[in-house]
N, C-alpha and C positions, 0 to 999 in steps of 0.2 A: 481826533473826531472835528468835524468842523461845524461853528455855533452858525444857524440859519437867524438872519435880523428879523424880528418882527413885524408886519409889514400889515397895515391898513387892509383889511376886504371891506371893497364899496360894494357888490353885488354879490349875490349867488353863482354869477359868472366869474366872479373873480375866487370865490370858494373852490368850484370844481379844479380849477388850473393847481392846485395846493394839497399833496396828498398829506398824509401823518409826519411823515420823514420832512418834509417843509419843503419838498421838490414838486417838481409842475406834475400835474397828471390830468389828463383829461377824462380818466374812465369814472369821474364820480357820476353814477347813476342811483337810480332809485333802488336798484334792487344792493347797488354796494352797502346805500347806506343801510339797509335791514340787515343785509351781513353783518356789517360791520359791529352793528347793535348788539345783535346775536353774539357774535362770537368774544366782543367785550362781556356779555352775561356769561358766556362759559367760562371766562378765563378767571372773571374774579370770584363766581362761584368755586372754580379749582383753588382758587390762593386762599380763599376762606375757608375750604376744606382740610387742605393743608395745614395752614395756623392751627384749625381746632384739632387735628390729631398730632401736631408737634406738643400744641399744651396738655392733651390728655394724656398723653405718654409721657410726660414726664420731661421732656426735650426741649422745654422753652417755657418759661415764667415770664415771656411781655405779654401781659393781658391786652397791653394796648394795642400789638399787633394785630389781634382776633378783633379789637371793634371796630380799628381801620379798614380791617379787610370787611367786616362785615357792611360798613359805613358804604366802602365802593361797591359791593355786591349791591346794596339795595338801590344805590344811587342810578347803578349801570340796569337793572330790573324796572326801575321807575323812566327810566328814559324811554328803555323800548318799548314800555307800554303806551306813553305819550306819543312814540312815535306810532306805533298802531293808530290809535285811538286819531289822530290826527288823519292818517291815510283813510281810513273809514269813512271820517266825515267829509274829506274830499270827494270820497268815492260815491257818497248818499249824497250830497250835494251835486256832483254830476249828473246822476240819475235823476233828481229831479230837474235839473233845466233842460234834459233831452225830451222829456215829458210833455 
């Protein structure tokens, strides 16, 4: 397992060069940001459903796992909603400028 050191990112341009695995990636785009956010929501919702199923069927008694999964799912949904809101605000601002 390679450990990637934490590096300070000064600009958005620097951010586009680093992907989730810490490797250089120039493909970070507007579309990819939304796709990643949507995939994260799906993943966290699946994890929450799995934890709830395990608890309901008596296969686990760790209620804290359900709470953690629920919090992660809520945060990922909140992030996606905020991304959408900011994108719509930017789109509306561009429309106002073109008039």
